[in-house]
C-alpha positions in Angstrom: 33.3 20.0 8.6 32.7 21.6 4.5 30.0 20.7 2.2 33.2 18.9 -0.1 33.8 16.5 3.0 30.3 15.5 3.7 30.0 14.8 0.3 32.7 13.1 0.0 31.0 10.8 3.2 27.9 10.5 1.4 29.4 8.8 -1.5 31.8 6.7 0.2 29.0 6.0 2.3 26.8 4.5 -1.0 29.5 3.6 -2.6 30.6 0.8 0.6 26.8 0.0 0.4 26.6 -0.5 -3.1 29.6 -3.0 -2.7 27.3 -4.5 0.1 25.0 -5.7 -2.1 27.4 -7.7 -4.0 28.1 -10.1 -1.1 24.7 -10.1 0.1 21.9 -9.8 2.9 24.2 -10.1 5.9 26.6 -7.0 4.5 23.6 -4.8 3.4 22.0 -5.6 7.2 25.4 -4.0 8.6 25.8 -0.9 6.0 22.3 0.2 7.4 23.0 -0.4 11.0 26.1 1.8 10.7 24.6 4.5 8.6 22.5 4.5 11.7 25.2 4.6 14.2 26.8 7.1 12.2 23.4 9.3 12.4 23.0 8.6 16.1 26.4 10.1 16.9 25.6 13.5 15.5 22.4 14.1 14.9 21.4 15.4 18.1 24.2 18.0 18.1 23.1 19.5 14.3 19.9 20.0 15.0 21.0 21.3 18.8 18.5 19.3 21.5 19.5 20.4 25.0 20.4 16.4 25.8 22.6 15.0 23.1 23.5 11.7 25.3 20.2 10.6 25.5 19.0 11.4 22.0 22.3 9.6 20.9 21.4 6.8 22.7 17.7 6.9 21.6 18.6 6.9 17.5 21.5 4.4 18.1 19.7 1.9 20.1 16.8 2.4 17.3 19.2 1.5 14.5 20.0 -1.7 16.4 16.4 -2.9 16.7 15.2 -1.9 13.5 18.2 -3.6 11.8 17.5 -6.4 13.2 13.6 -6.8 12.4 14.7 -5.2 8.9 16.7 -8.9 8.4 14.0 -11.7 10.7 11.0 -9.7 9.9 8.8 -7.6 7.0 7.8 -3.9 6.9 4.8 -4.1 9.1 6.6 -5.1 12.0 9.3 -2.2 11.2 5.8 0.0 11.2 4.9 -1.5 15.0 8.7 -0.6 16.0 8.0 3.1 14.5 5.5 3.7 17.3 7.4 1.6 19.9 10.1 4.9 19.0 7.9 7.3 19.5 7.3 6.2 22.8 10.6 5.3 24.1 11.4 8.4 23.1 8.7 10.3 25.8 10.3 7.3 28.0 13.5 8.3 28.2 12.8 12.0 28.6 10.4 11.1 31.8 13.8 9.4 32.9 16.2 12.6 32.7 16.9 14.4 36.0 17.8 17.5 34.7 14.4 19.4 34.6 14.2 18.8 31.4 14.3 21.9 29.2 13.4 22.5 25.9 11.0 19.0 26.6 9.4 19.4 23.3 12.2 20.1 21.2 14.1 17.2 22.5 11.5 14.9 21.9 10.7 15.7 18.0 14.6 15.3 17.9 14.9 12.6 19.3 12.2 10.9 17.2 12.8 12.6 14.0 16.1 10.7 14.3 15.6 7.5 15.2 12.8 7.7 12.2 15.6 8.1 9.8 18.2 5.6 11.3 15.0 3.2 10.8 14.4 4.0 7.1 17.7 3.5 6.7 16.7 -0.3 7.3 14.6 -0.3 4.1 17.7 -1.0 2.1 17.4 -4.3 3.7 13.8 -5.0 3.2 14.2 -3.7 -0.4 17.2 -5.8 -0.8 15.0 -8.8 0.2 12.5 -8.5 -2.3 12.4 -10.9 -5.0 13.6 -10.6 -8.5 13.8 -6.9 -8.7 15.1 -6.0 -5.2 18.8 -6.3 -5.6 18.7 -4.1 -8.7 16.4 -1.5 -6.9 18.8 -1.0 -4.3 22.0 -0.6 -6.8 20.1 1.7 -8.8 18.9 4.3 -6.0 22.5 3.9 -4.5 23.7 5.0 -8.1 21.3 7.9 -8.2 22.9 9.2 -5.0 26.5 9.0 -6.1 25.9 10.8 -9.1 23.3 13.5 -7.7 26.1 13.8 -4.6 29.0 13.9 -7.3 27.3 16.3 -9.2 25.9 19.5 -6.7 29.9 18.7 -5.3 31.2 19.8 -9.1 28.8 22.9 -9.2 31.1 26.3 -8.9 29.7 28.8 -6.2 28.1 30.9 -8.1 26.1 28.6 -9.2 25.0 27.5 -6.0 21.7 28.3 -6.2 21.0 25.6 -8.5 22.3 23.0 -7.1 18.4 21.1 -6.5 18.2 20.9 -9.8 21.4 19.5 -10.0 20.7 16.7 -6.9 17.1 16.1 -9.3 19.3 15.7 -13.0 21.9 13.8 -11.1 19.6 11.3 -9.7 17.9 10.7 -13.4 21.1 10.3 -14.5 22.4 7.9 -12.0 19.8 5.8 -12.8 19.6 5.6 -16.2 23.6 4.7 -16.1 22.4 2.3 -13.8 20.7 0.5 -17.0 23.7 -0.8 -18.3 24.0 -3.2 -15.7 20.6 -4.3 -15.4 17.2 -4.9 -17.2 14.6 -3.1 -15.4 12.0 -0.1 -17.3 13.8 3.0 -17.8 11.0 5.1 -16.8 10.6 4.0 -12.9 14.2 3.7 -12.8 14.5 7.7 -13.7 11.6 8.1 -11.8 13.5 6.7 -9.4 16.1 8.8 -9.8 14.4 11.9 -9.8 12.8 11.2 -6.4 15.9 11.0 -5.1 17.5 13.6 -6.3 14.5 15.6 -5.1 14.0 14.3 -1.6 18.2 15.1 -0.9 17.0 18.8 -2.3 14.7 19.0 0.3 16.9 17.6 3.4 19.8 20.2 1.6 17.5 23.1 1.8 16.2 22.1 5.4 19.6 20.9 7.7 22.6 22.0 5.7 21.7 25.9 6.4 22.4 24.9 10.7 25.1 26.2 12.0 26.5 23.4 13.7 26.4 21.6 9.9 30.2 22.4 9.5 31.6 20.6 13.0 32.5 17.1 12.2 29.8 15.2 14.2 27.0 16.9 12.9 28.2 17.5 9.4 28.6 13.6 9.6 25.3 13.3 10.6 24.0 15.0 7.9 25.6 12.8 5.5 24.3 10.1 6.2 20.3 11.8 5.7 20.8 11.0 2.2 21.4 7.5 3.1 18.0 7.3 5.2 16.0 8.5 2.9 17.1 6.7 0.3 16.6 3.8 1.4 12.6 4.7 1.1 13.2 5.4 -2.5 14.6 1.8 -3.2 12.2 0.2 -1.5 9.4 1.7 -3.4 11.1 1.5 -6.8 11.3 -2.9 -5.4 7.8 -3.1 -5.3 6.7 -1.3 -8.3 9.4 -3.5 -10.5 8.0 -6.7 -8.3 4.1 -6.1 -8.9 5.3 -5.0 -13.1 
């Protein structure tokens, strides 16, 4: 899978989730769960875990459980679930009967993927915030779309500037959202830059992995911005709620 294809999948996922915000909380919950499940399909292959099947089951199960918790409860319960996910990751590895090669790598990879899937459910909690919750979600999603689109357009000779492009794109995307919503421009712009910065960090860490060019690992990599962007939207929603 090429970098352009991964970018298009990220844009499509963000666009679908953006559309879900106009349908309601249930649609956002379904979208968040799908992000986690798609991440589970390829995460273990992306970071080359020795036992991908166990990791895939733990991550997918965590995505579904976190969606239910985020929908019916609060972030406090999500934090308890995050701790439980770590325990589940250990138990799942102890149940293996293949000699458990590279155990530490397997556990850390499984738990990191499960926690990313859990982060994706913060779209639900952000959307559930009073007043500006939906606006916070939409602003960050638009920032992700614009940042990814601009990064996709830069020529190969300027690829070393892609991290700057991510942050600039996030900034411009969040500002563009102000045409449709009345929220403070400075908080929107800070959230956009933060989303772009996080995308740049994960891009630097993960896109260099050899499996990223294959389909399932590429699919997982394209879901990472949508997982971590949820944290930015929730923080923005809290700021707007306090303001």
